[in-house]
N, C-alpha and C positions, 0 to 999 in steps of 0.2 A: 712759608712766610708766617710771621706772627702778626705784627701790626706795624703800620706806617704812621708816623707823626707828621702832620702838616702844621702850618702856623696856627690854625684854629680847629682843625678837624683831626680825628683819628680814624684811620682805615684799618679794619680788621676782617679776617675771613668771615664770611656770612655763615651762620649756622641755622639749623632748623628752628631754633628758638626765635630768630629774628624775623622769620617769614610772616607772622601775623602783622607785625608793625610795618613791614615793607609792603605787604599787600594793601594795608590801609592807606599808605602814602600813594601807591600806584592807583588806588581807586578814587583819589581826589580829582575833581574836574580839571584842575590846572595841570596835573601830571598826565592824566588819561588823554588829554588833548594831543599829547606828543608821544606817549608810550601806550599805544593801544594794546588791547588784549581781549580775551574772552571774558566770560563771567567768573571763572575760577582763577583769580590772579594768584592766589596762594599756590595752586598747582603749577602755574607757569613759572613762578619764582623757584619752586622746588625743582622743576625740570632743569632750570638753569644751573642750580646747585649740583645736580646729578650729571650734567654735561661735562665730560673731562676737558673739552676744548674751551670752556667758558670759566673764567676765574672771577668770582663774585666777592666783593668787599663791602661790608656795611660801613656807612659813613656815620660817625658819632660826633656830636658837638655838645660840649658841656654835659656829658654823660647820657645824652639822649640820642636815639636813632633818628637821623634826619634824611636818610636816603641810602642809595646803593650805587656803587660804581663797579663796572665789570670790564674785563679786557679779554682779548683773544690774541693769539699769535699765528701769523702765517709763517711756517717754519721752512718752506721751500727756500733753499739758500739764495737763489737768484732773485727772490721776491720778498725776502724776510722783512717783516714789519709787525707792529702790534696795533690793534684797534681798541678804542675806548667807547663805552656808553655809560651814561649817568642819569639818575633821576633824584630829585630833591623834593622834600616836603615843601608845600607852598609857604609855610612859616619860615623856611630857611632861604627863600628866594631874596635876592637883592642885598645879601649880607656878605658877599665875597666867599661864601663857603663852597660854592661850585668850582670857581677857579682854584681855590685852595686844594680841593680834593683832586681835581684834574692835574694840577701841577705836582702834587705829592705822588700820585700814581705815575705820572710821566717821568719824574725823577727816578723812581724805582725801575721802570721799564728800561730807561736809558742807562743809568749807573750800575744797576745790579744785574739786569738781564741782557744788557748789551744791544738793545735795539737802536738802530740808527734813524728810524723813521716811524712816526706814529700817525694814525689817522682817526678822524672822528667825523660823523656824518649826520648832523642835525637836519631837521626839516628846513627847507629853504625859507619858510615863513617864520621860523622860530628865532626872531631877532635877538631876544634876550639870551638864548643859549649861544648864538653865534658871537655876540659881544663877550660873553664869559670866556669862550674858547680863545678868542683873539687876545684877551688879557693874559693868557698863558703863553701865547706865541703862535698858536695855530693860524694858518693862512688859508684863504679860500683857494681851492684848486679848480673847481668848476661845478656847474649845476648838473645833477644827475636827474634827467627829465623823467617824470612819471615814475619816480623811484619807489614810492610806497603807497599802499591803499589807505585812505583815510576812513574814519568811522562812517562817513556818509557814502562810502563805496566808490568814490572817485579817486583817481590817482593824483598824487602830489609830488612836487619836486623835492629833492634832497640836495644839500650842499656838501660836497666832499671837501674836507679841510685836512691839511697835514702839517706836521711839525718835524723838522730835522733835529737830530740830537744837538748839533752845535748852535741851534737857534734857541734852545731851552735855557733860560737864565739859570745861573748857578744857585745852589741852595743858599739861603741866607745864613750868614755867620751867626754862631751862637747856638 
């Protein structure tokens, strides 16, 4: 894959050169609250790049790196689907860039790779992310209780959301 053009964002395969900027975004308190990790975020992002099951795309807006979106596929024929994860710089929040990036990747996963179902699993308390995914067409499936450990060491709920291919709005004309 080369790059995917959204309405406002460009998604392109993440490279090693992107890692410092992405690690700086992941280190911001607003992102770290939802995307936890250890002390060496650059190594964690590099590990994702090296994982053949994880496909990382850098999100660019107006020539600047504003985040990363990644996807994985469950290829077992009876359970085939793709899952998405995303993080955006706080300066990109509230500008429609998240839904644009998710919609752009979702279109690729459905139209080009033939997935009929997509999933995303934000923290149940991350209302801004949930609203963004709903704008794309994702629907709540249910609460995954005590799904992930928070920075405080306690377990927090996640929200499983999914989107079927025929629920994804068509690409805008033009």
